[in-house]
C-alpha positions in Angstrom: 5.3 -9.0 17.1 6.4 -9.1 13.5 8.1 -6.2 11.8 7.3 -4.4 8.6 9.7 -5.2 5.8 10.3 -3.7 2.4 7.9 -5.1 -0.3 8.0 -5.1 -4.1 5.5 -2.9 -5.9 3.6 -5.9 -7.1 3.3 -7.4 -3.6 2.2 -4.1 -2.2 -0.6 -3.8 -4.8 -1.7 -7.4 -4.1 -1.9 -6.8 -0.3 -3.8 -3.6 -0.8 -6.3 -5.4 -3.0 -6.7 -8.1 -0.3 -7.5 -5.2 2.2 -10.3 -4.0 0.0 -8.6 -1.4 -2.2 -9.3 -1.0 -5.9 -6.6 -0.1 -8.5 -4.1 0.9 -9.2 -5.8 3.7 -11.1 -4.2 6.4 -13.3 -4.1 9.6 -11.4 -1.7 12.2 -12.7 2.0 11.6 -11.9 1.4 8.7 -9.5 -1.2 5.8 -9.5 -3.9 5.7 -6.9 -5.8 3.0 -5.0 -9.3 3.5 -3.6 -11.5 2.0 -0.9 -14.8 3.8 -0.7 -14.3 7.5 -0.5 -10.6 7.1 0.5 -8.0 7.7 -2.2 -4.3 6.8 -1.5 -1.5 7.9 -3.8 1.0 5.1 -4.3 4.5 5.1 -5.8 5.1 4.4 -9.5 6.3 0.9 -10.3 10.1 0.6 -10.2 12.7 -2.0 -9.8 13.5 -1.5 -6.1 11.3 -2.4 -3.2 9.1 0.0 -1.3 11.0 0.8 1.9 9.6 0.5 5.4 9.4 4.3 6.0 7.4 4.9 2.8 5.3 1.8 3.5 4.5 3.0 7.0 3.4 6.5 5.7 1.2 4.9 3.0 -0.5 2.6 5.5 -1.1 5.5 7.8 -2.8 7.5 5.1 -4.8 4.4 4.1 -6.0 3.7 7.7 -4.4 0.3 7.6 -2.8 -0.9 10.8 0.5 -2.8 11.0 -1.4 -5.8 12.3 -3.9 -5.7 9.3 -1.0 -5.4 6.9 0.8 -8.4 8.4 -2.3 -10.4 8.7 -2.2 -10.7 12.5 -5.8 -9.8 13.0 
């Protein structure tokens, strides 16, 4: 069983697009990504990686399993 690891903002957006999300779209203070009727707020681009805790919370809101994210399905 592979573990979640920190990811760059660019890699995060790339993986979300592979999972069927559109964006990032402008949406107030933070960008958004959409898949159908589901809208997920994502962090602003910055130099550091997106940590495992934040990544886990975003994936939970997006309805994406750890296995889907890691490509194990």
